[in-house]
N, C-alpha and C positions, 0 to 999 in steps of 0.2 A: 649200514652205518656210513660207508664211504660215499654213497650217492646222496646222502643228506647234504653234503657240502659242495655238490656240483650244481652250480647255478643253471637254471633252465636255459638261459640264453647262450650257454656254452654249447648247446646242441646244434647251433648253426654258426658257422664262422669260418675264418680262413687264415692262412699263413703265407707270407712271402719268404721263401728261402732261396732267393736268387742273389747271388753275390759274385764276387770276382776276386782275383788275386789282390793281395796288398803287399807287393814285393818290398815297398819301402815303408810299410806301416809298422811302427814299433809296437803297436798294441793289437795287431791283427790276431784273431783266434780262428782255428779251424772249426767252424761251426756248421759246415755244410753236410756233415754226416747225419743222416736221419736215424737216430738211435733212441730206443727206450732204455733207460738206465735204472738199474736196481743197485743200491749201495747203502751200506751202513745206515746212518740216520739222514740220508739224502744230503750229505754235506759235500759240496764240490771240493776237489782237492787241487791245490796249486793255483787258484785264481789270482792270487796276489802276483803271480809271475807275469800276468798280463800288464799289471800296473807298473812293473819295473822294466818294461821295454825288452821283451823277448826278441830273439833274432828273427828279423823279418824274412830271412832267407831259408829258414828251416823248412825241410821238406823238398827243397829244390835239388836238382841234380846237376853235376858239373859237365854233363856230356856236351851241351851246347849253350851258348849264351842267348838270353832273351833280347829281342830288339827293344828299342825305346818304346815304352808302353804309353799309350794314350789313356787318359782318364786314370792316372795313378791315384791310388788312395793313400795319401801320406798323412792321414789324420787318425785321431784317436779311436774312432769307432768305424767298423765296416758298416756302411750305412744301411744296406739292404739285407743285412744278416743280423738276426737276434740270437745270441748264444743261448743254448739250451740250459735248463736248470742243472743238468748233470754232465759230468765230464766223461768222454769216451773211455778214458783209461780205467774208470771204475765200472764199466758196463759189462756185466756178465752175459748179456743177451745181445751183444752187438751183431747185427745181421750182415750178410754179405751186401755188396753194393746193390742197392735196390733198383734194378733195371726192369723188374716185372711190372705188369700192368696192375696187379693186385698183390698186396702183401699184408698178412695178418699174423698176429702173435698173441697168444693167451698164456699167462703164467701165474703161478702162485706157489706159496710155500711157507716154511717156518722161519721165523716167528711172525705170523699175522701179516703176510705181504701178498699182494696180488695186483693184477692189472692187465691191460690190453694195449695193443698198438695196431693201427690200421693205416694203410696208405693205398691210394688209387691214382694211377697215372694214365692219362689218355690224350690222344690228339683230337682236337676239336675241328681241325682243318689241316690243310697242307702246311700252314704257317703257324698254327696255334697249338699250344700244349697246356693242359689243365692238370693240376695235381691237388687232390683232396687228402687230408691226413687228420688223424686224431690219436691222442695218447692219454692214458690214465694210469696212475700209479697210486696205490694206497697202502698204508701200513698202520697197524694197531698192535701195540705191544704193551702188556700190563705185567710188570714185574716188581720185585721188592728191592729197595736199596738196603742191602744187608748191613751196610755199615751204620745206618741210623734207624733201621726198623720202620721204614715208611714205603708205601707203594707208589710207583710212578706209572704214568701213562704216556707213552711215546706214540703220538698219533699224527700222521701226515697224509695229505691228499693233494695230488698234483694233476691238473687236467689242461690239455692244450688241444684246440681244434682250429684248423685253418684251411685256406685255399690259396693257391698260387696260379697265376696265369701269365704266360709269356707268348708274345706274338711277334713274328718276324716281319719287318717292313723293309724289303730291299736289303740295304747294308746295315740296318740297325735292328735292334730288338727292344720292344717295349714290354715291360713287366710290371706287375702289380699284384698286391695281395693283402689279405687281412688275417690277423691272428687274434684269437680270443683265448685268454688264459685265466686260470683260477688256482690258487694255492691256499692251503690251510695247515696249521700246525699248533701243537701245544708247546708251552714252555715247561719242560719237565726237569731241568737242571736244578740241583739243590746242593747247598753247602750247610754244614752244621759245625758249631764250635765243639761239639761232643767228640771225644775220642773213642766212644763205645756206643752201641745202640741204646737209645733211650725209650724205645717202645717196641713191644712185640709185634704189634700190628697197628698202623696208623693210616687211615684212609684220607686222601685228599682229593679235591676237585681240580681238574686241569682244564680250564676253558680253552676253546679254540680261537685262534687269531687268524683272520683271513686277508687275502690280497687277491685282487682280480683286475682285469682291464683288457684293453685292446690296442693293437698296433696296425697301422696302415702304411704300406710301403709302396713306392713307385720308383721306377728306374728306366732310364734310356741309355742303352749301351753306346760305346763310342761310335760315332757316325760322322761322315763328312758333311760340312756345310755346303749347301747348294751353290753350284757355280765356283766352288773353291775346294776341290777335293783334297788338297793338301792340309786344309784345316779340319780338325776333328774336335768334337765336343761330346760331353756326356753329362747327365744330370741324375742325381739320386736324392731321394728324400724319405723321411720317416716322420710320422705324427703318432704319438702314443698317449694313452690315458691309463693311469694306474691308480686304484683306490686301495687303501690299506688301513687296517686297524692299528692305530698308533699306541702301542702298549705303554710308552713313556708318559702318556697323558694320565696314567693311573698312579703317578708317583706319590701324590698326596695320600692315596689309599695305600700305596707302597706294597702292593701284592700282585703277583702274577699267578701264584698257586694259592688255593684257598682251602681252609678246613672243610671237611665233608659237610655238605648241606648249605654252605654259605653261598649266596648268589653274588656274582661279580658285578661291579659297576661297568656299564657298557662303555667301552673305550671310544674316544673320538676318532672318527675316520678322517684321514687326510687323503687328498687327491693330488696327483702329479700330472702336469701337462708337459710333454716333451716334444720338441721340434728339432730336427736335424736335417740340414740341406747341404749338399755337396755338388759343386759344378766344376768341370774340367775343360780346358781349352788348350789344344796342342797343334803344332805345325811341324811338318816334316819337309825339309828342303828337297827339291827334285834332284835326283841323281846324286844325292849326298847321304852320308851317314849321320849328319847333324840334324837336330831339331830343337825346338823350344816350346814352352807353354807356361800356363799358370793354373793353379788350383785354388778354389775358394770354398769356404765353409762358414755356415752360421749354425750355432747350437743354442738352444734355450731349454732350461729346466726350471719349472715353477711349481711349488708345492703349497697348497692352501693350508691354512691354520698354523704354519710354521713361522710366518712373517712376524706375528705378534709374539709367539713363544720365544723366538730366537732374536728378536729385534732386527730382523732382516727386512729391508724395505724394497728390494727388487729381486727378480728372479736371477738365476745364474745364466750368464750369457758369454759367448765367445764368438769372435769374428776372425777369420784367418785368410791370408793371401800368401801363396807360395809360388813365386816365379822360378823357373828352372830352365837349364839348357842340357842337352843330352847328346851323346855320341855312342854309336853302336857299330862294332865290327865283329868279324867271326870270333876273335879271341879277346875282345875288350868291350866292356860296357861301362859308361860313365854318365852320371847324372849329377849336376851341381846346381845349387840354388840356395835360397834362404826363405824362411817362413816368418812373416810378420803377423803377430797375433795380439788381438785386443781382448782382454778378459776383465771381468768385474769382481773377481775373487782373488785372494792371495796377496802376497807382498809385492808382486810386480804386475801392473795392469797392462804394460806394453812389453811384448816379448819379440826379440829378433833372434831366431835360432837357426842353426845350420840345417841344410837339407841336401846331404851329399851321399852318393852311393858310387863305389868303385868296385869293379869285379874283373879279374884277369884270369884267363885260363892258360896257364903255363904249359900244360900237358893234357892229353886226353883224359888222364886220371887225376889231375891235380888242378885246383882252382883256389885263388886267393881273393878275399873280399874285405872291404873296409866301409864302414858306415859312420856318419855323423848326423845327428838329428836332435830333436827335443820338442818341447811344447807343453801345452796344458791339456789335461784330461779331466773331464767331469764324469762322475759316476751317477747314473740314474738310480731310482729306487729299485727297479726290478733287477738291474745289473748287480747291485749290492746284495739283494736278497738271494740271488743265485750263488753267491759266495757264502753267505751266512744268513740263515733264515731267522735267527734269534736276534734281530737288530731293531733299532728304533728308526723312525723316519728322519730324525735329525741328522743321521749319518750322512745324508745326501749333501747337506750344506757344509759339512766339515771334511768330507771324503774326496777332495780333489787333489790332484798332483800336478805340479808345474816343474818341468825339467828344463833348466837353462841350457843344458847340452847333454848328449850321450855319445860316447865314442866307442866303437866296436871294431875288432879285427878278427877274422876267422879264416879257416882253411877247410876245404872239402877234398876228400879222397874217395876214389872208387868210380866205377864198380870194379873191384879187384877179386876175381873168382867168387863173386857173390857177396863180397864184403864192401861196405861203404862207411865213411866216417865224416862227421861234421863237428869241428871244434871251434868255439869262439869265446871271446871274453872282452871285457871292457869296463868302463866307468861311467856312471851317471851322476850328474850334480843337480840336485833338486833345490829350488828355492822354497818350495812348499811340498811337504811329504806327509801323507796320511797313513797311519796304522790304526790298530784296534785298541779300544778300551771298553770298559763295561761298568754298569751300575748294579748294585745288589738290592733286590727287592725283598723285604722281610715279610714272612708269614709266621704268626705265632700260633702254636698248637699247644693243647693240653695233653701231656704225656699220659698214656693209658695206664702206666704202672706207678704213677705218682700224681700229686696235685700241683706239680711244678710246671710252669709254662716254658716251652722250648721254642726258640726262634730258628727258622730255616730260611736260607737266603738263596734267591734265584737270580742268575746273571742275565742282564739285558745289555747287548753289545751296541756300540756306536763307533764312529770314526773320529779320530782326533788329529788335528793339524800339528805336526811336530816341527814345522819350520824348515830350516836348511838341513839337508841330509845328503851325504855321499854314499853311493852304492857301488861296490866292486862285485862283479859277477863273472863266473866262468861256467860254460855249458858245453857238454859233449853229447853227441847222439850217434849211435852205431847200429848197424843192422847187418845180419848175415843170412843169406838164402842158400841153404844146403841142397846139393843134388839129391839127397835122400828124402826131401820133403819137409825139412825143418826150417821154419821162419823164426829167427831169434832177433829181438831188438832190445836196446837199453838206452835210457836217457838219464843224465845226471846234471843238476844245476846247483852251484854253490853261490850263496848270496852273503855279503857282509855289509851291514849298515852302520854308519857312524854319523853322529850329529856334527855339523859344521859350525854350530854356535859356540860362543866363548865358554858357556857353562858346561857344554858337552853332556847333555842329558842322555839317558838310555833311550834308544829308538828301535823300531822294528818289532814292536809287540804284535803277537798273533801271526807273524810271518816266519816261515821255515828258513833255517840256515842252509839246509840242503834238501833238494827234491830228487827222488830216485824213482825210476819206473823201469820195470823189466817185463817183457811179454814174450811168449813163445807159442807157436802153433805147430802141430805135428799130425800128419796123417797116419794114424795107427794102422789102419787097414782100409780097404775099400769102403767108403761111405761112413767111416768112423773117424772123427777128428777130436784131438785133445787141444785145449787152450788153457794156458796158465799165465797169470799176471801177478806181479808183486809191486806194491807202491809203498814208499816211505817218505814221510815228512819229519825231519829231525831238527832239533835245536830251536823249537818254538818256545818263546818266552812270554810270560805274563807277569803282571803284578798280582801275586796270589793273596787272597784275603786272609787277614789275621784278625781273629775275633777275641777280644778281651773276655776271659771267663768271668771276671768279677763285674765289670761295667757293661759288658755286652756291646762294646763299641767295635765297629768293623773298620779296619784300616787296610790299605793295600800298599804295603811297604816292602815286602819280600819279593825279589825277582827270581822266578823259576826259569832256568834256561836249559833244562834237560827234559823237555817235553816232546815226546815222540809219538807219532801216529803211524801205525803199520797196517797193511792189509794184504792178505794173500788170497787169491781167488782161483778157481778152476772150473772148467766147463767141458763136458763131454757131449758131443753132438752126433746123432745118428740120422743120416738121410734115408729114411725108410722108403721114400719115393721121391721122384724128381720134383714133386709139388708139396711134399710133406717132410718136415724135420722135427725131431724130438731131442731136447737137451736136458741134461741134469747139471745143475749149477750149484756151486758152493762158494760163499763169500765169508771173509773174515775167518779163514780156516785156522789161524793162529789164536783165535778166541781172545782178541785184544779188547779190553774195556776202554782204553784211552782213546778219546775222539779228538778231532781237530780243535773243537771249541771247548774252552774251560767250563767244567761243570756238567756237560752233556755227554755222559758216558755212553758207549756203544752197547749194542744188545747181544753181542756174542755171535756165534756161528749162525749163518743163514743158509738154508737149503731150499732149492726151488726146482720146479719142473716146468718146462716150457714147450708149447706146441706151436710150430710155425707152418703157415700155409702160404704158398707163393705160386702165382700163375702168370 
């Protein structure tokens, strides 16, 4: 079943996973971990946190300051890195750092989950490195909605194949790669106006909706200009193509789920062309701690078939220039500048935003940092899909964010006897802010125990521009490394959103008010390791559908703000041999049915067995 949806051309392809730090990047995501992730209904957790400008200094340590960095990535997207579909925090199979030449993992379990992960790393010469990788994950779950007496089919397939090559040329490194991907899923979420089951058994057809494409990445690491070694430059670029079944094109049919035996209307496929180019030029004064430079970026996102549908007459485009000066000393780092950005979306077409970073190490164990930045961020089709796979393509043209400014202050402590702490908070002012909304697609069934027709409603999500929004955020991250072999970490982030418009409408739909993550690793005995992780997204609110029992009219008038998504996972790993490992994994051990996305309930406890080979 799962191989039916893997396109043949996916058997040859490649991936570029070469990237770099984004110290001053408010949108940067740690995407360099090569992990196959198994989780719930494959719903990434906490993606919206990217959009709200996470701390660009997270993960850094206060032991020493970094010098003025050439080729700083101060933009919305790390150009030569594509975030994976799944978040590491939800990964019960996260491997050790892959330093082996060959790494393979096979896994499967209940209910109806299985897949494989392969990676091969080799040197082609003294200066060249080649990496081949492939991943596949499938899930097929058929269960009954006990509340309404209808069966559901939760089916997903995710495949990625890629190649990455890096070559050292003196003081520079040239990299390039290609990634091919394919995803498929059903829309199994259902609402009913009924308060009790209306059918003892009612079968439905759940069509598959697919998305696939390719990405080509090229990069040139910071390198001196010939005959002018104090000047350095870097270039990165990405070209992508994505094709997707656009379910919203079926609105006239108004069905995503069909009565058994009914054939679906073939949805129109939309195609997205993406282009993202970044160039950096920096200069360091001889014998001085001072330097200066300028960063430039051009981004384009164009989706066919949406121009007519949405009356959009041009692709999404942005051009940015960010000049800056910097100073670096043993205990002080300063970078100051401004970013000028031209965009063709939103309420402001010309942006001038700050680009400032200050960091002071007052003590070996204590650092203070301040940031001020902002700018526009466009979300491509695949990026949004990684956050919510039950979305329409129209979300791309509405799901952009423009921050006039973001101010952040934070402190770092540690390492103090194995304990470290990073706390920061601030405020972001958006002139254009996007959150989530949905449409309900109706399917009419004939109930098995009566002659009455019953309507069931399936959510299809999209992005909505809410206009001016202010966000207050506080984040803390702590870690403790014990002498007895315990590695304990915790993260918490609190978000508050409020409209800055005069009418003050409710904003922040589909976004958590608090994000919590706890993880622990402990060596139980020689070769036997226990890993436990807990995640919570709380305070998620939606406009909950209200269905008139008489008229059958659906409205979304009630705000639900006590919507919580919890997950507890555990993994026991036994290293049977230096090249062989066996793991027993459990996910959703609290047996929570509430998922991140309204209407798409989770499938309960998941149990898996994994075999890992590494050489």
